[in-house]
Every structure is written in structure tokens, then in C-alpha cells.
N, C-alpha and C positions, 0 to 999 in steps of 0.2 A: 356665714355663722356667728354668734355673738363670741369674740375675744373669752371670755368665762366659759362657754361652753366648750373651744375648744380644749383650756385647759383641762377644765372637769375630764373630759377625753382622756389626755393624755394620762392623767397623775389617776386615772381610774384603770388604765392598763399596766403602772406601776405598780398597785396595790395586788390585780392580778394574777401580773408575772410573779412575783415577792413570793402569792399566797401557793401558787402553781409550783414554781421551784422546790418550798422547803417543803414542801406534801409530799413532791420527788423522796425528797431523801427519805423523810421520815418512812414513809409507806415502804421504801427495802431497808428499816431496820431489822427485821427475821431474818434478809437473805444474808444482810451482815454477820446477825447473831451465828447463821448457820456456816458462814463460809469460815471467819478467824474459828469456831469454834467454842464461841463465847460462854459461860455462866453470866445467869443476873446480874455479880456482884460485877464481872468484867467486865459487861458490857453496861453496866451503871457510871464503873471508870469510864471507861472511854466517854458518854456521855456526858459526865465530867467535864470534861475539857469545853464544851460550849459554855458552860456559862462564867468558865475563868476567866472566856478571851471576852465576853461580852464584859466581863468587870474590867479589862485592861485596857476598854474602848472609849470608857465613861469620859476622862478628864481630855483625850482625841475628840472624843462626838461634843462635847459643852464645845470646846475651841475652833469647830467646824460653824461652831449657829453665830458664832462669834463673832465671824470673819469672813462670811463667805454670805451667798443666795443659796438656800437649799440647794437648788438645782446641781448646782456644782459636785456636791460631795457625792448624791443623791445617783449622775451616773457615773462617778467612779471607783463608787463602792459595790455596784449595780455588776460592772464590770467584773470585778474580781469577785463577787456570789455566782456570777454566772460562773468563772474560769473552777472556783471552790465548787462547785456541782459539779463538771467534769471531772477532775481529778480524783474527786468520791467517788467515782464510776472507774477509775483506772488505777485507781490504790492498787499497791503489788503488796505491801507491807501493812502490818496495823502503825509503825511510824509516823507515814506516809497519808495515811487512809488519817491518824490522828493531829497533824499537819493542816490536811487539807480539810478536816474538819474544825478549828482551829478557823483559820481564816472564813468559812462558810460561818462563822457566827462572828466575828468580826464587819461582817460584808456587813452582814443583815443584821445586828446594829446601827450603822451608821445609814442604813436605808428603813431602818424604820424610823426611828428620829425626821430622817427629811420628807416619806412621802406624809405623814401627820402634821408637819411643820407646812408643809404645802396644804392640808385638810383646811387645818385650824385660820390657815389664812383665806383660803378660796370659801370657805364658809362665812365666812365676813361681805361676799359682793354677793348669798344670794339669799332670799327671806326664809323659804322655808330647808327642816332641818337636811344637810347631807351628808354628812360625816360617816352616817352610822351606813347609808348606802355604798360608800368608801370598803368600810371594813366589809360589806357583804361583798365584792367582788375579789379581795383577797379572799372571805370563804369561796366563794367560786371559783376561785383559781385552785386553793386546798382540793374542788370538790374534783373538778376538772382531772386533777392531777395524780390523786389516788382512783380515779376512774382506770384514768388513764394506766396506771400503775397495776390497776387488778385483768387489762387484756395481756399489759406484757408479762404478769408474770402466770396469765393460763397460758399462756400464750407461748411460754417455756424462753422468752427476749433477754439476753445476756444483761445484767445490774448497765456494765460497760454501755453498753448501745444504746440499752434506755436511759442512762443521762447526757448520755453525749448527742442526743435527739433533744431532750429538754434543754439541755445548756445552749444548744447554737439556736434554739426554736426563741426563746428569754431574750437571749442577744441582740436581735433582731431585732424582734421588736421593742424593744425597753430604747436602741440608738432613734428610730422614727419616731417614737413618743418623746423625746427629747427634747427636740426642738420645739414645741407647746405648751411647757412647762409651761409656772407660772415663772416670773423671772422678778428681781428687786423688789426681795422678800425678805430682805435684811435688814432684824428690828433693827432701834437708833439707843432703845435704853431695856433697864432690864436683863441683859445679853451678862452681867457675872452672877457666878454662884458665891450665895452667901454664907460664909461656914457660919456653926453657931448652936443657939437650941433651934430645935427642931421645927418648921415651920406646919400648924396642924392642919391647916389647908393640906397643904402636901402629902401632907405623912399621912392620914386617912387616906385621899384616890391614893395615894402610890401602895398602900396592903391590899386596898380593895382590888389592883389589877395585878396584882402577887398573887390573891388567892385565888382571879380569874384563872391567871397565866399557867398555874399549877394544875389545876384541872382536865383547860384545855391542850398544858404541852401533854401533858400525861396522856389525854385520847392519842395526841397523834404518835407518840414514842409508843406506851406500848397500847391502844387499842389492838393492835394487829397482833400481837406478842402474845395477848390473851385470850382470841381470841384460834390462833393454833396451837396452844397449851392447853389452856383451860379449856374452852368450846369443843377444842377438834377438830374445827374448820377445817379442811385442803384452803381452800382461799384465800386467806388470811385476811386479806385487805380489808372482806364484807364490812365488818366492826367501823371498821377506819371509814370507812365508805358514809356508811350511813349516819353515822355522827357529823361528817362534812355536809349530807347534800340538806339535816336539818337546823345545823349550825346557821346557814348562810343561807339558805329560806327566812329564817327568823331576822338573820340580819335585816334583810329587804325591805321590812315590815316595821322594825324594831321601831324606827323615829315617828312614825301613823302612832304606833300603838305606849310611844312614849306621853306623847302629847297630851292622848285621852287621861293616861291614868296616872299620866306625870312617876317622874325617877323615880323615886322614895319609895315606892309601892313595886318598880320595874327592880328594883333591889331584893324586892323578899319576894318576890314571883320568881324569880329568876334562883335563888338560893335556893326555894323548894323545889325547883327542877330539879336540877343539880345534883342534890340529893336524896332525891324520890328514885333518880336512876342512876345513882351509883348503887343506890343500896338492892336495890332489884338486879343490878350485874352481880352484886355481893355472894345475894341472899339465895341466889336460881340463875347457876353457873352453867343455862344451856344456850340454844339458838334463840328462841323466840324471845325469852324473858333480856334476855340478852342487848339483841337487834333494837326492843321498845325503849331499853336502859339507856342505852343509847343516845337514843333518839329524845328522849326525855335530858340529857346531855347537853347536847347540840344545843334544842334548845335554850335552857338555863343558860349558857355562857357565851352567850349570841349578842347582847344588848352590855353587858358589865365594861367590859374595855369602850368600846364606841362611845357607851352617854361619860363615864367616865375621865376619855380623853374629853371633851366636852364640856366638863366640868372645869378641868384644868386651864382648860382653853381660859377662862374670867379670871385668870389671875392676876390677882394687883401688881406680886411681887418683881414676875418673872415675866421676860419675854412668851411666844407663841412657842419658837425654840429650843430655848432654855426650857419651860416648863416640859416639854415635851420628853427634853432630856433626860428631865430631872423621874417622873415619871416611867415612863420607858425602860428608865432603869430597872424598878420594882417589876414591871411588866416581864422582861428578858429575864430576867435570873428567876422567878415564878417558874418563867416558862425553862426553863434552861436546868432548872436546881430541882425541883422537883420531879423531874426521869428519872436521874440517879440514885434520888434517894428512894424513889417506890422498886428501884435493881434491888441496892442493898438490901430493904426492906425485904425482896423476895428471896433472897439468899438467905436469910434468913429464919424466914417461917416459911409463904409460899407466895406468890401472888396476887390469889382474895384479898391475904388482908392485908397486904402494902398499899391494896384497893382505899383503904377503911382511911388512906391522906387523902386519895378526893372528896371523899364526904367528912370530915371536918373540914376542909378550905372550901367546902364548897355551906355548908350550915356557918364559918364563922361572917357571910358577908353580910349573913341579919345585924347582928349587932354595930360589923364594922360603921357600916351606911346608914345609921338610926344616930350613930354617935358622930358621923359628919355633920350631918342634918341639926345635933339636936345644939353643936359648939357654932356652927353658921349662923343658928338662930340666936344664937346671949353672947353674940358680937356686932 
């Protein structure tokens, strides 16, 4: 087997494991809300720990990509990621749970930068686009994670045992895959963050990732709560599950579709799918409209982040690792800042009103993406 194929399989494993672990945590948010008797605002406060942790990790992650090959920070952060997942399950009070979420988010930031840096570097070894398939595997991991979580909830398996199983599984597969990851991908230039006037290229791509991540993160953290408290569905993971099914499926075919229609049109179509899906969920808060709505949102968010990372990799100003570090900051903040905002809005009004945040974010993708292409054409 060719070396690049082995590297692709190993990297695929980390995308998959990252997705399944995150979905395991996210699918248990309603359990945590009930266990600690949290209202929407209190849950929002708890979730707010994660973007704070991610922002604290920004200078640290930037330093890592400039000093080491990406595989070394990846394995170390992945070990802590699995440990944090275990801690979340065994937390006996809100303070230890808060610490566990901080560690989980901090580790996730380093993992995100490392795997995307590897994907951009590995893309250069292939003629056909492969970045979308990596994100598809992240979504597939999330899909399997929420599917497994649904079974755990249905058979009344404790969150403690559930998260322990997933932490051990992820750790074993991650250790096996580590030796096959790409080596010597440390860049020789473009490693220093240049302060000053924001770079339009980076800024607009970052905003696109942010908007998509607000929608994606919102589905991760609130779809289960929405199905439980608004749709009144006992198996509350169904909404999250259907969202992940359509997002994962779409990501596996997104590379080929983008080759046909182009990225510019893909942004517009994605935005329309998101806004239509969210509108359906808000206006018709019933089982089948919600299922269809979450399906459309899954299709809509699928291609945005992968193709934006691909565009970011063409930066002439920064190395792959540094540009991923910058762009992923927007994404992680969007994914982790959106859910707490939903909690606050839901506490003041209700969860249906709070979902308007996702509608606005989805619609904004059209003008921001078209502005990006306009500025690039003018340069």
C-alpha cells in the first residue's frame, strides 16, 4: 500500500474519532441538563466555558504549529481529549464538570488544527479533492456517536458507562493510527502571526466558517433539547441523528458536486438549505416537519467548512498550519459561542425564538461569500 494511502487512512481515523467523541458529549447534554436541574440560561453558562477555553488555546496552538510537526501535538491533545470525555461522565459536581469541559474544548482546539493542517498537506499528494471526505468522516463519526448514544439512552445505560466506553475505544484506535500519520510537515515559512490591519482574505473566510459553525454547533448542542422540550419526543436524540445522517452523507459527495457547480454557487445553495430548514423547524414545531428541517440544515452546513478550509490553504501569507489556526479560531468560537447565546435567548423568550439565530447565520453566508469572491477578483 502506498505511503500516502496509509497516511490518509490514519488521518481519517482521527477525523472519525474526533467526531464520534464530540457527538457522544453533545448527545448527552439533555442528560446533564436534567441531572443538574439546569435552566436554559444556566446551561448556556456551562456551555460558555468551551469558547473561553478555545480562545485561551489560541496562542498556545499558534506556537505549536510553528514549533512541531502536526502529529506530535495531535497525539498529546488526543490523549487529553479522551481523558476529558471520561471526566465528563464521572463528574459528580458542577465544578469538576466545568473543569472537564474546559479540558475537552482546549484539547479539541489543538486536534482541530493538527488534523486540518495534515489534511491540507496531504491534499497536495492527491490530484482529486479529498478534504471534503475527511470532514465527511468527522460527520460519520458524529453520526455513529449519536446513533450509539440513542441506543444507550433507549436502554437506560448510565452516562458514566457510556462515556467510559467511548473514551477507551477512541484512545485505543488513536494510538494504533498514530504511527502512520504524515511526518515532517513542519512549515519553514509563514509561521508568525502578523498583527495589524486584518487580512481581507482571512477575515472573510473566517466569518464564513464562523457562520457555518454557529449553525452546526447549534444543532450539536440544542437539537436534542429542542426535540425533547418543543417536539416532545421521548427519544430526544432523533433530531440530532437525522441532522448528522444528512450532513455526513452530503460531505462524502460534496467534493464532486463542487467540481461541477463551483464553490461560489455552492455557498449560495448551502445557505438556502440552512435557512429553509431552520424556518421549517421554527414555523412547524412538529415531528415530521422538524425531521425534514434538520435534514435540510444538515445538507446545508455540510460543504461550507470543508471548502472554506480548502480556500484558506491557498493563502500566500501564511503556512497551512498557521492559516488553519487562524481560520479554526472563527469556527471553534462560532461552534461554541452560538449554543450559549441560544440558551440565553431561550431563557428570555423560548427555544423557537432562539433558533432564529441559526436562520440569520445561515442567510448571512450568501452576502459574505459573494463579497469574498468580489474582493479576490478585484485583486
